[in-house]
mmCIF file as Biopython writes it, N, C-alpha, C and O atoms, coordinates in Angstrom:
data_model
#
loop_
_atom_site.group_PDB
_atom_site.id
_atom_site.type_symbol
_atom_site.label_atom_id
_atom_site.label_alt_id
_atom_site.label_comp_id
_atom_site.label_asym_id
_atom_site.label_entity_id
_atom_site.label_seq_id
_atom_site.pdbx_PDB_ins_code
_atom_site.Cartn_x
_atom_site.Cartn_y
_atom_site.Cartn_z
_atom_site.occupancy
_atom_site.B_iso_or_equiv
_atom_site.auth_seq_id
_atom_site.auth_asym_id
_atom_site.pdbx_PDB_model_num
ATOM 1   N N  . MET A ? 1  ? 157.664 -107.664 -12.791 1.0 0.0 1  A 1 
ATOM 2   C CA . MET A ? 1  ? 159.272 -107.466 -12.162 1.0 0.0 1  A 1 
ATOM 3   C C  . MET A ? 1  ? 158.908 -107.088 -10.741 1.0 0.0 1  A 1 
ATOM 4   O O  . MET A ? 1  ? 158.366 -106.069 -10.312 1.0 0.0 1  A 1 
ATOM 5   N N  . LYS A ? 2  ? 159.241 -107.913 -10.272 1.0 0.0 2  A 1 
ATOM 6   C CA . LYS A ? 2  ? 159.112 -107.781 -8.370  1.0 0.0 2  A 1 
ATOM 7   C C  . LYS A ? 2  ? 160.489 -106.746 -8.151  1.0 0.0 2  A 1 
ATOM 8   O O  . LYS A ? 2  ? 160.436 -105.866 -7.291  1.0 0.0 2  A 1 
ATOM 9   N N  . PHE A ? 3  ? 161.427 -106.887 -8.801  1.0 0.0 3  A 1 
ATOM 10  C CA . PHE A ? 3  ? 162.631 -105.890 -8.680  1.0 0.0 3  A 1 
ATOM 11  C C  . PHE A ? 3  ? 162.193 -103.978 -8.920  1.0 0.0 3  A 1 
ATOM 12  O O  . PHE A ? 3  ? 162.687 -103.247 -8.062  1.0 0.0 3  A 1 
ATOM 13  N N  . ARG A ? 4  ? 161.715 -103.594 -9.527  1.0 0.0 4  A 1 
ATOM 14  C CA . ARG A ? 4  ? 161.187 -102.562 -10.211 1.0 0.0 4  A 1 
ATOM 15  C C  . ARG A ? 4  ? 160.777 -101.828 -8.842  1.0 0.0 4  A 1 
ATOM 16  O O  . ARG A ? 4  ? 161.457 -100.802 -8.812  1.0 0.0 4  A 1 
ATOM 17  N N  . PRO A ? 5  ? 160.009 -101.892 -7.750  1.0 0.0 5  A 1 
ATOM 18  C CA . PRO A ? 5  ? 159.900 -101.082 -6.693  1.0 0.0 5  A 1 
ATOM 19  C C  . PRO A ? 5  ? 161.040 -100.602 -5.813  1.0 0.0 5  A 1 
ATOM 20  O O  . PRO A ? 5  ? 161.288 -99.491  -5.344  1.0 0.0 5  A 1 
ATOM 21  N N  . LEU A ? 6  ? 161.866 -102.164 -5.700  1.0 0.0 6  A 1 
ATOM 22  C CA . LEU A ? 6  ? 162.907 -101.929 -4.779  1.0 0.0 6  A 1 
ATOM 23  C C  . LEU A ? 6  ? 164.575 -100.982 -5.760  1.0 0.0 6  A 1 
ATOM 24  O O  . LEU A ? 6  ? 165.663 -100.556 -5.372  1.0 0.0 6  A 1 
ATOM 25  N N  . LEU A ? 7  ? 163.859 -101.060 -7.102  1.0 0.0 7  A 1 
ATOM 26  C CA . LEU A ? 7  ? 165.404 -100.570 -7.552  1.0 0.0 7  A 1 
ATOM 27  C C  . LEU A ? 7  ? 164.909 -98.996  -7.949  1.0 0.0 7  A 1 
ATOM 28  O O  . LEU A ? 7  ? 165.790 -98.217  -8.312  1.0 0.0 7  A 1 
ATOM 29  N N  . ALA A ? 8  ? 163.675 -98.581  -7.892  1.0 0.0 8  A 1 
ATOM 30  C CA . ALA A ? 8  ? 163.075 -96.985  -7.839  1.0 0.0 8  A 1 
ATOM 31  C C  . ALA A ? 8  ? 163.540 -96.577  -6.273  1.0 0.0 8  A 1 
ATOM 32  O O  . ALA A ? 8  ? 164.339 -95.658  -6.092  1.0 0.0 8  A 1 
ATOM 33  N N  . ALA A ? 9  ? 163.129 -97.125  -5.478  1.0 0.0 9  A 1 
ATOM 34  C CA . ALA A ? 9  ? 163.621 -97.024  -4.105  1.0 0.0 9  A 1 
ATOM 35  C C  . ALA A ? 9  ? 165.351 -96.709  -3.598  1.0 0.0 9  A 1 
ATOM 36  O O  . ALA A ? 9  ? 165.689 -95.843  -2.791  1.0 0.0 9  A 1 
ATOM 37  N N  . LEU A ? 10 ? 166.185 -97.580  -4.252  1.0 0.0 10 A 1 
ATOM 38  C CA . LEU A ? 10 ? 167.498 -97.348  -4.647  1.0 0.0 10 A 1 
ATOM 39  C C  . LEU A ? 10 ? 168.174 -96.257  -5.319  1.0 0.0 10 A 1 
ATOM 40  O O  . LEU A ? 10 ? 169.197 -95.667  -4.974  1.0 0.0 10 A 1 
ATOM 41  N N  . ALA A ? 11 ? 167.353 -96.066  -6.450  1.0 0.0 11 A 1 
ATOM 42  C CA . ALA A ? 11 ? 167.687 -94.856  -7.259  1.0 0.0 11 A 1 
ATOM 43  C C  . ALA A ? 11 ? 167.495 -93.179  -6.336  1.0 0.0 11 A 1 
ATOM 44  O O  . ALA A ? 11 ? 168.265 -92.239  -6.137  1.0 0.0 11 A 1 
ATOM 45  N N  . LEU A ? 12 ? 166.284 -93.423  -6.020  1.0 0.0 12 A 1 
ATOM 46  C CA . LEU A ? 12 ? 165.450 -92.374  -5.232  1.0 0.0 12 A 1 
ATOM 47  C C  . LEU A ? 12 ? 166.684 -92.029  -3.631  1.0 0.0 12 A 1 
ATOM 48  O O  . LEU A ? 12 ? 167.005 -90.929  -3.182  1.0 0.0 12 A 1 
ATOM 49  N N  . PHE A ? 13 ? 167.163 -93.601  -3.067  1.0 0.0 13 A 1 
ATOM 50  C CA . PHE A ? 13 ? 168.378 -92.990  -2.304  1.0 0.0 13 A 1 
ATOM 51  C C  . PHE A ? 13 ? 169.541 -92.606  -2.657  1.0 0.0 13 A 1 
ATOM 52  O O  . PHE A ? 13 ? 170.098 -91.653  -2.111  1.0 0.0 13 A 1 
ATOM 53  N N  . LEU A ? 14 ? 169.957 -93.150  -3.417  1.0 0.0 14 A 1 
ATOM 54  C CA . LEU A ? 14 ? 171.591 -92.875  -3.916  1.0 0.0 14 A 1 
ATOM 55  C C  . LEU A ? 14 ? 171.362 -91.299  -4.519  1.0 0.0 14 A 1 
ATOM 56  O O  . LEU A ? 14 ? 172.312 -90.516  -4.536  1.0 0.0 14 A 1 
ATOM 57  N N  . THR A ? 15 ? 170.115 -90.937  -4.975  1.0 0.0 15 A 1 
ATOM 58  C CA . THR A ? 15 ? 170.005 -89.602  -5.215  1.0 0.0 15 A 1 
ATOM 59  C C  . THR A ? 15 ? 170.296 -88.232  -4.129  1.0 0.0 15 A 1 
ATOM 60  O O  . THR A ? 15 ? 170.910 -87.166  -4.084  1.0 0.0 15 A 1 
ATOM 61  N N  . ALA A ? 16 ? 169.352 -89.132  -3.288  1.0 0.0 16 A 1 
ATOM 62  C CA . ALA A ? 16 ? 169.139 -87.894  -2.380  1.0 0.0 16 A 1 
ATOM 63  C C  . ALA A ? 16 ? 170.680 -88.022  -1.223  1.0 0.0 16 A 1 
ATOM 64  O O  . ALA A ? 16 ? 170.980 -87.092  -0.475  1.0 0.0 16 A 1 
ATOM 65  N N  . ALA A ? 17 ? 171.311 -89.047  -1.281  1.0 0.0 17 A 1 
ATOM 66  C CA . ALA A ? 17 ? 172.346 -89.302  -0.209  1.0 0.0 17 A 1 
ATOM 67  C C  . ALA A ? 17 ? 173.606 -88.389  -0.989  1.0 0.0 17 A 1 
ATOM 68  O O  . ALA A ? 17 ? 174.503 -88.030  -0.226  1.0 0.0 17 A 1 
ATOM 69  N N  . LEU A ? 18 ? 173.699 -88.115  -1.979  1.0 0.0 18 A 1 
ATOM 70  C CA . LEU A ? 18 ? 174.650 -87.206  -2.694  1.0 0.0 18 A 1 
ATOM 71  C C  . LEU A ? 18 ? 174.577 -85.802  -2.268  1.0 0.0 18 A 1 
ATOM 72  O O  . LEU A ? 18 ? 173.630 -85.016  -2.259  1.0 0.0 18 A 1 
ATOM 73  N N  . PRO A ? 19 ? 175.997 -85.658  -1.864  1.0 0.0 19 A 1 
ATOM 74  C CA . PRO A ? 19 ? 176.236 -83.984  -1.743  1.0 0.0 19 A 1 
ATOM 75  C C  . PRO A ? 19 ? 176.114 -82.940  -2.413  1.0 0.0 19 A 1 
ATOM 76  O O  . PRO A ? 19 ? 176.717 -82.775  -3.474  1.0 0.0 19 A 1 
ATOM 77  N N  . LEU A ? 20 ? 175.019 -81.754  -1.706  1.0 0.0 20 A 1 
ATOM 78  C CA . LEU A ? 20 ? 174.938 -80.535  -2.547  1.0 0.0 20 A 1 
ATOM 79  C C  . LEU A ? 20 ? 175.703 -79.714  -3.632  1.0 0.0 20 A 1 
ATOM 80  O O  . LEU A ? 20 ? 176.813 -79.373  -3.224  1.0 0.0 20 A 1 
ATOM 81  N N  . GLN A ? 21 ? 175.504 -79.428  -4.517  1.0 0.0 21 A 1 
ATOM 82  C CA . GLN A ? 21 ? 176.460 -78.978  -5.102  1.0 0.0 21 A 1 
ATOM 83  C C  . GLN A ? 21 ? 176.351 -77.542  -4.850  1.0 0.0 21 A 1 
ATOM 84  O O  . GLN A ? 21 ? 175.249 -77.079  -4.556  1.0 0.0 21 A 1 
ATOM 85  N N  . ALA A ? 22 ? 177.553 -76.664  -4.949  1.0 0.0 22 A 1 
ATOM 86  C CA . ALA A ? 22 ? 177.459 -75.077  -5.066  1.0 0.0 22 A 1 
ATOM 87  C C  . ALA A ? 22 ? 176.456 -75.003  -6.322  1.0 0.0 22 A 1 
ATOM 88  O O  . ALA A ? 22 ? 176.066 -75.767  -7.205  1.0 0.0 22 A 1 
ATOM 89  N N  . GLN A ? 23 ? 176.280 -73.863  -5.982  1.0 0.0 23 A 1 
ATOM 90  C CA . GLN A ? 23 ? 175.440 -73.036  -7.389  1.0 0.0 23 A 1 
ATOM 91  C C  . GLN A ? 23 ? 175.644 -72.132  -7.762  1.0 0.0 23 A 1 
ATOM 92  O O  . GLN A ? 23 ? 174.989 -71.238  -7.225  1.0 0.0 23 A 1 
ATOM 93  N N  . GLU A ? 24 ? 176.387 -71.789  -8.607  1.0 0.0 24 A 1 
ATOM 94  C CA . GLU A ? 24 ? 176.347 -70.698  -9.069  1.0 0.0 24 A 1 
ATOM 95  C C  . GLU A ? 24 ? 176.274 -69.749  -10.482 1.0 0.0 24 A 1 
ATOM 96  O O  . GLU A ? 24 ? 176.440 -70.161  -11.631 1.0 0.0 24 A 1 
ATOM 97  N N  . LYS A ? 25 ? 175.996 -68.450  -10.082 1.0 0.0 25 A 1 
ATOM 98  C CA . LYS A ? 25 ? 175.630 -67.525  -10.927 1.0 0.0 25 A 1 
ATOM 99  C C  . LYS A ? 25 ? 175.923 -66.486  -11.440 1.0 0.0 25 A 1 
ATOM 100 O O  . LYS A ? 25 ? 176.156 -65.546  -10.680 1.0 0.0 25 A 1 
ATOM 101 N N  . LYS A ? 26 ? 176.027 -66.255  -13.039 1.0 0.0 26 A 1 
ATOM 102 C CA . LYS A ? 26 ? 176.766 -65.419  -13.506 1.0 0.0 26 A 1 
ATOM 103 C C  . LYS A ? 26 ? 176.482 -63.754  -13.275 1.0 0.0 26 A 1 
ATOM 104 O O  . LYS A ? 26 ? 175.309 -63.381  -13.278 1.0 0.0 26 A 1 
ATOM 105 N N  . ILE A ? 27 ? 177.400 -62.918  -13.107 1.0 0.0 27 A 1 
ATOM 106 C CA . ILE A ? 27 ? 177.208 -61.650  -12.614 1.0 0.0 27 A 1 
ATOM 107 C C  . ILE A ? 27 ? 177.467 -60.407  -13.283 1.0 0.0 27 A 1 
ATOM 108 O O  . ILE A ? 27 ? 176.784 -59.411  -13.045 1.0 0.0 27 A 1 
ATOM 109 N N  . THR A ? 28 ? 178.359 -60.407  -14.057 1.0 0.0 28 A 1 
ATOM 110 C CA . THR A ? 28 ? 178.655 -59.845  -14.890 1.0 0.0 28 A 1 
ATOM 111 C C  . THR A ? 28 ? 180.681 -59.971  -15.291 1.0 0.0 28 A 1 
ATOM 112 O O  . THR A ? 28 ? 181.602 -60.442  -14.623 1.0 0.0 28 A 1 
ATOM 113 N N  . ARG A ? 29 ? 180.648 -59.293  -16.669 1.0 0.0 29 A 1 
ATOM 114 C CA . ARG A ? 29 ? 182.356 -59.572  -17.003 1.0 0.0 29 A 1 
ATOM 115 C C  . ARG A ? 29 ? 182.900 -58.446  -16.810 1.0 0.0 29 A 1 
ATOM 116 O O  . ARG A ? 29 ? 182.089 -57.526  -16.922 1.0 0.0 29 A 1 
ATOM 117 N N  . VAL A ? 30 ? 184.335 -58.011  -16.473 1.0 0.0 30 A 1 
ATOM 118 C CA . VAL A ? 30 ? 185.073 -57.359  -16.066 1.0 0.0 30 A 1 
ATOM 119 C C  . VAL A ? 30 ? 186.456 -57.452  -16.789 1.0 0.0 30 A 1 
ATOM 120 O O  . VAL A ? 30 ? 187.386 -57.872  -16.100 1.0 0.0 30 A 1 
ATOM 121 N N  . GLY A ? 31 ? 186.686 -57.152  -17.950 1.0 0.0 31 A 1 
ATOM 122 C CA . GLY A ? 31 ? 187.699 -57.308  -19.049 1.0 0.0 31 A 1 
ATOM 123 C C  . GLY A ? 31 ? 187.255 -58.807  -19.493 1.0 0.0 31 A 1 
ATOM 124 O O  . GLY A ? 31 ? 186.104 -59.171  -19.730 1.0 0.0 31 A 1 
ATOM 125 N N  . ASP A ? 32 ? 188.597 -59.696  -19.558 1.0 0.0 32 A 1 
ATOM 126 C CA . ASP A ? 32 ? 188.141 -60.724  -19.863 1.0 0.0 32 A 1 
ATOM 127 C C  . ASP A ? 32 ? 188.018 -61.938  -18.805 1.0 0.0 32 A 1 
ATOM 128 O O  . ASP A ? 32 ? 188.468 -63.061  -19.036 1.0 0.0 32 A 1 
ATOM 129 N N  . PHE A ? 33 ? 187.116 -61.442  -17.195 1.0 0.0 33 A 1 
ATOM 130 C CA . PHE A ? 33 ? 186.794 -62.106  -16.447 1.0 0.0 33 A 1 
ATOM 131 C C  . PHE A ? 33 ? 185.355 -62.388  -16.193 1.0 0.0 33 A 1 
ATOM 132 O O  . PHE A ? 33 ? 184.649 -61.395  -16.365 1.0 0.0 33 A 1 
ATOM 133 N N  . GLN A ? 34 ? 184.865 -63.223  -15.912 1.0 0.0 34 A 1 
ATOM 134 C CA . GLN A ? 34 ? 183.971 -63.775  -15.648 1.0 0.0 34 A 1 
ATOM 135 C C  . GLN A ? 34 ? 183.040 -63.854  -14.098 1.0 0.0 34 A 1 
ATOM 136 O O  . GLN A ? 34 ? 182.743 -64.935  -13.591 1.0 0.0 34 A 1 
ATOM 137 N N  . ILE A ? 35 ? 182.742 -62.792  -13.613 1.0 0.0 35 A 1 
ATOM 138 C CA . ILE A ? 35 ? 182.376 -62.907  -12.212 1.0 0.0 35 A 1 
ATOM 139 C C  . ILE A ? 35 ? 181.081 -63.480  -11.896 1.0 0.0 35 A 1 
ATOM 140 O O  . ILE A ? 35 ? 180.026 -63.295  -12.503 1.0 0.0 35 A 1 
ATOM 141 N N  . ILE A ? 36 ? 181.268 -64.125  -10.974 1.0 0.0 36 A 1 
ATOM 142 C CA . ILE A ? 36 ? 180.099 -65.256  -10.689 1.0 0.0 36 A 1 
ATOM 143 C C  . ILE A ? 36 ? 179.739 -64.957  -9.091  1.0 0.0 36 A 1 
ATOM 144 O O  . ILE A ? 36 ? 180.349 -64.150  -8.389  1.0 0.0 36 A 1 
ATOM 145 N N  . ALA A ? 37 ? 178.505 -65.862  -8.626  1.0 0.0 37 A 1 
ATOM 146 C CA . ALA A ? 37 ? 178.533 -65.688  -7.299  1.0 0.0 37 A 1 
ATOM 147 C C  . ALA A ? 37 ? 178.359 -67.168  -6.991  1.0 0.0 37 A 1 
ATOM 148 O O  . ALA A ? 37 ? 178.113 -68.062  -7.802  1.0 0.0 37 A 1 
ATOM 149 N N  . ILE A ? 38 ? 178.510 -67.257  -5.825  1.0 0.0 38 A 1 
ATOM 150 C CA . ILE A ? 38 ? 178.569 -68.725  -5.179  1.0 0.0 38 A 1 
ATOM 151 C C  . ILE A ? 38 ? 177.526 -68.828  -4.274  1.0 0.0 38 A 1 
ATOM 152 O O  . ILE A ? 38 ? 177.310 -67.909  -3.484  1.0 0.0 38 A 1 
ATOM 153 N N  . PHE A ? 39 ? 176.813 -69.893  -4.294  1.0 0.0 39 A 1 
ATOM 154 C CA . PHE A ? 39 ? 175.491 -70.032  -3.283  1.0 0.0 39 A 1 
ATOM 155 C C  . PHE A ? 39 ? 175.814 -71.734  -2.946  1.0 0.0 39 A 1 
ATOM 156 O O  . PHE A ? 39 ? 176.054 -72.671  -3.708  1.0 0.0 39 A 1 
ATOM 157 N N  . GLU A ? 40 ? 175.692 -71.648  -1.375  1.0 0.0 40 A 1 
ATOM 158 C CA . GLU A ? 40 ? 175.863 -72.985  -0.678  1.0 0.0 40 A 1 
ATOM 159 C C  . GLU A ? 40 ? 174.839 -72.983  -0.081  1.0 0.0 40 A 1 
ATOM 160 O O  . GLU A ? 40 ? 174.353 -71.887  0.199   1.0 0.0 40 A 1 
ATOM 161 N N  . LYS A ? 41 ? 174.026 -74.428  0.394   1.0 0.0 41 A 1 
ATOM 162 C CA . LYS A ? 41 ? 172.996 -74.896  0.831   1.0 0.0 41 A 1 
ATOM 163 C C  . LYS A ? 41 ? 172.063 -73.656  0.700   1.0 0.0 41 A 1 
ATOM 164 O O  . LYS A ? 41 ? 171.320 -73.409  1.650   1.0 0.0 41 A 1 
ATOM 165 N N  . GLY A ? 42 ? 172.046 -72.935  -0.292  1.0 0.0 42 A 1 
ATOM 166 C CA . GLY A ? 42 ? 170.851 -72.028  -0.633  1.0 0.0 42 A 1 
ATOM 167 C C  . GLY A ? 42 ? 171.435 -70.612  -0.330  1.0 0.0 42 A 1 
ATOM 168 O O  . GLY A ? 42 ? 170.537 -69.772  -0.396  1.0 0.0 42 A 1 
ATOM 169 N N  . ARG A ? 43 ? 172.420 -70.179  -0.080  1.0 0.0 43 A 1 
ATOM 170 C CA . ARG A ? 43 ? 172.714 -69.003  0.326   1.0 0.0 43 A 1 
ATOM 171 C C  . ARG A ? 43 ? 173.983 -68.562  0.024   1.0 0.0 43 A 1 
ATOM 172 O O  . ARG A ? 43 ? 174.939 -69.337  0.026   1.0 0.0 43 A 1 
ATOM 173 N N  . PHE A ? 44 ? 174.097 -67.223  -0.271  1.0 0.0 44 A 1 
ATOM 174 C CA . PHE A ? 44 ? 175.518 -66.551  -1.077  1.0 0.0 44 A 1 
ATOM 175 C C  . PHE A ? 44 ? 176.625 -66.749  -0.182  1.0 0.0 44 A 1 
ATOM 176 O O  . PHE A ? 44 ? 176.528 -66.518  1.023   1.0 0.0 44 A 1 
ATOM 177 N N  . ASP A ? 45 ? 177.983 -67.295  -0.893  1.0 0.0 45 A 1 
ATOM 178 C CA . ASP A ? 45 ? 178.646 -67.779  0.369   1.0 0.0 45 A 1 
ATOM 179 C C  . ASP A ? 45 ? 179.958 -67.146  -0.388  1.0 0.0 45 A 1 
ATOM 180 O O  . ASP A ? 45 ? 180.812 -66.896  0.463   1.0 0.0 45 A 1 
ATOM 181 N N  . ARG A ? 46 ? 180.336 -66.853  -1.533  1.0 0.0 46 A 1 
ATOM 182 C CA . ARG A ? 46 ? 181.572 -66.187  -2.062  1.0 0.0 46 A 1 
ATOM 183 C C  . ARG A ? 46 ? 181.274 -65.891  -3.657  1.0 0.0 46 A 1 
ATOM 184 O O  . ARG A ? 46 ? 180.304 -66.225  -4.337  1.0 0.0 46 A 1 
ATOM 185 N N  . CYS A ? 47 ? 182.382 -65.194  -3.989  1.0 0.0 47 A 1 
ATOM 186 C CA . CYS A ? 47 ? 181.924 -64.657  -5.389  1.0 0.0 47 A 1 
ATOM 187 C C  . CYS A ? 47 ? 183.606 -64.951  -5.862  1.0 0.0 47 A 1 
ATOM 188 O O  . CYS A ? 47 ? 184.570 -64.857  -5.102  1.0 0.0 47 A 1 
ATOM 189 N N  . ALA A ? 48 ? 183.641 -65.266  -7.086  1.0 0.0 48 A 1 
ATOM 190 C CA . ALA A ? 48 ? 184.957 -65.392  -7.888  1.0 0.0 48 A 1 
ATOM 191 C C  . ALA A ? 48 ? 185.145 -65.067  -8.934  1.0 0.0 48 A 1 
ATOM 192 O O  . ALA A ? 48 ? 184.223 -65.187  -9.742  1.0 0.0 48 A 1 
ATOM 193 N N  . ALA A ? 49 ? 186.373 -64.540  -9.342  1.0 0.0 49 A 1 
ATOM 194 C CA . ALA A ? 49 ? 186.690 -64.334  -10.631 1.0 0.0 49 A 1 
ATOM 195 C C  . ALA A ? 49 ? 187.373 -65.558  -11.914 1.0 0.0 49 A 1 
ATOM 196 O O  . ALA A ? 49 ? 188.387 -66.240  -11.766 1.0 0.0 49 A 1 
ATOM 197 N N  . VAL A ? 50 ? 186.560 -65.541  -12.993 1.0 0.0 50 A 1 
ATOM 198 C CA . VAL A ? 50 ? 186.488 -67.139  -13.477 1.0 0.0 50 A 1 
ATOM 199 C C  . VAL A ? 50 ? 187.490 -66.009  -15.128 1.0 0.0 50 A 1 
ATOM 200 O O  . VAL A ? 50 ? 187.156 -64.905  -15.558 1.0 0.0 50 A 1 
ATOM 201 N N  . LEU A ? 51 ? 188.592 -66.843  -15.569 1.0 0.0 51 A 1 
ATOM 202 C CA . LEU A ? 51 ? 189.083 -66.379  -16.910 1.0 0.0 51 A 1 
ATOM 203 C C  . LEU A ? 51 ? 189.291 -68.069  -17.895 1.0 0.0 51 A 1 
ATOM 204 O O  . LEU A ? 51 ? 190.014 -68.983  -17.501 1.0 0.0 51 A 1 
ATOM 205 N N  . THR A ? 52 ? 188.696 -68.093  -18.819 1.0 0.0 52 A 1 
ATOM 206 C CA . THR A ? 52 ? 188.788 -69.646  -19.314 1.0 0.0 52 A 1 
ATOM 207 C C  . THR A ? 52 ? 189.615 -69.173  -20.646 1.0 0.0 52 A 1 
ATOM 208 O O  . THR A ? 52 ? 189.719 -68.019  -21.061 1.0 0.0 52 A 1 
ATOM 209 N N  . ASN A ? 53 ? 190.049 -70.088  -21.079 1.0 0.0 53 A 1 
ATOM 210 C CA . ASN A ? 53 ? 190.565 -69.924  -22.706 1.0 0.0 53 A 1 
ATOM 211 C C  . ASN A ? 53 ? 189.971 -71.415  -23.282 1.0 0.0 53 A 1 
ATOM 212 O O  . ASN A ? 53 ? 188.958 -71.998  -22.896 1.0 0.0 53 A 1 
ATOM 213 N N  . GLY A ? 54 ? 191.047 -71.886  -24.453 1.0 0.0 54 A 1 
ATOM 214 C CA . GLY A ? 54 ? 190.648 -72.728  -25.005 1.0 0.0 54 A 1 
ATOM 215 C C  . GLY A ? 54 ? 191.581 -73.968  -24.695 1.0 0.0 54 A 1 
ATOM 216 O O  . GLY A ? 54 ? 191.406 -75.121  -25.091 1.0 0.0 54 A 1 
ATOM 217 N N  . THR A ? 55 ? 192.657 -73.467  -23.868 1.0 0.0 55 A 1 
ATOM 218 C CA . THR A ? 55 ? 193.192 -75.060  -22.690 1.0 0.0 55 A 1 
ATOM 219 C C  . THR A ? 55 ? 193.018 -74.700  -21.358 1.0 0.0 55 A 1 
ATOM 220 O O  . THR A ? 55 ? 193.896 -75.303  -20.741 1.0 0.0 55 A 1 
ATOM 221 N N  . GLY A ? 56 ? 192.410 -74.095  -20.655 1.0 0.0 56 A 1 
ATOM 222 C CA . GLY A ? 56 ? 192.074 -74.095  -19.610 1.0 0.0 56 A 1 
ATOM 223 C C  . GLY A ? 56 ? 191.371 -72.746  -18.796 1.0 0.0 56 A 1 
ATOM 224 O O  . GLY A ? 56 ? 190.936 -71.641  -19.119 1.0 0.0 56 A 1 
ATOM 225 N N  . MET A ? 57 ? 191.536 -73.532  -17.560 1.0 0.0 57 A 1 
ATOM 226 C CA . MET A ? 57 ? 190.683 -72.160  -16.525 1.0 0.0 57 A 1 
ATOM 227 C C  . MET A ? 57 ? 191.375 -71.467  -15.518 1.0 0.0 57 A 1 
ATOM 228 O O  . MET A ? 57 ? 191.807 -72.280  -14.701 1.0 0.0 57 A 1 
ATOM 229 N N  . LEU A ? 58 ? 191.728 -70.050  -15.164 1.0 0.0 58 A 1 
ATOM 230 C CA . LEU A ? 58 ? 191.753 -69.663  -13.641 1.0 0.0 58 A 1 
ATOM 231 C C  . LEU A ? 58 ? 190.888 -69.278  -13.162 1.0 0.0 58 A 1 
ATOM 232 O O  . LEU A ? 58 ? 190.239 -68.455  -13.807 1.0 0.0 58 A 1 
ATOM 233 N N  . ARG A ? 59 ? 190.426 -69.644  -11.835 1.0 0.0 59 A 1 
ATOM 234 C CA . ARG A ? 59 ? 189.389 -69.204  -11.020 1.0 0.0 59 A 1 
ATOM 235 C C  . ARG A ? 59 ? 189.998 -68.860  -9.516  1.0 0.0 59 A 1 
ATOM 236 O O  . ARG A ? 59 ? 190.505 -69.547  -8.629  1.0 0.0 59 A 1 
ATOM 237 N N  . LEU A ? 60 ? 189.686 -67.403  -9.682  1.0 0.0 60 A 1 
ATOM 238 C CA . LEU A ? 60 ? 190.423 -66.297  -7.984  1.0 0.0 60 A 1 
ATOM 239 C C  . LEU A ? 60 ? 189.178 -66.488  -7.530  1.0 0.0 60 A 1 
ATOM 240 O O  . LEU A ? 60 ? 188.178 -66.471  -8.248  1.0 0.0 60 A 1 
ATOM 241 N N  . ALA A ? 61 ? 189.191 -66.719  -6.054  1.0 0.0 61 A 1 
ATOM 242 C CA . ALA A ? 61 ? 188.259 -66.626  -5.302  1.0 0.0 61 A 1 
ATOM 243 C C  . ALA A ? 61 ? 188.614 -65.788  -3.891  1.0 0.0 61 A 1 
ATOM 244 O O  . ALA A ? 61 ? 187.744 -65.622  -3.036  1.0 0.0 61 A 1 
#
């Protein structure tokens, strides 16, 4: 298979080219809200309160 190294290189390139996603860490609960910390580029950026139920989600940042 001549194309196996090419496919591996393409997969690596596509993975590296994707933008980084924000990382979220659950901190605590306050009533029905889940409090989370949001990290961008490995550094704390903001926090948010998240309320979820069976039909949707509300996020206050």
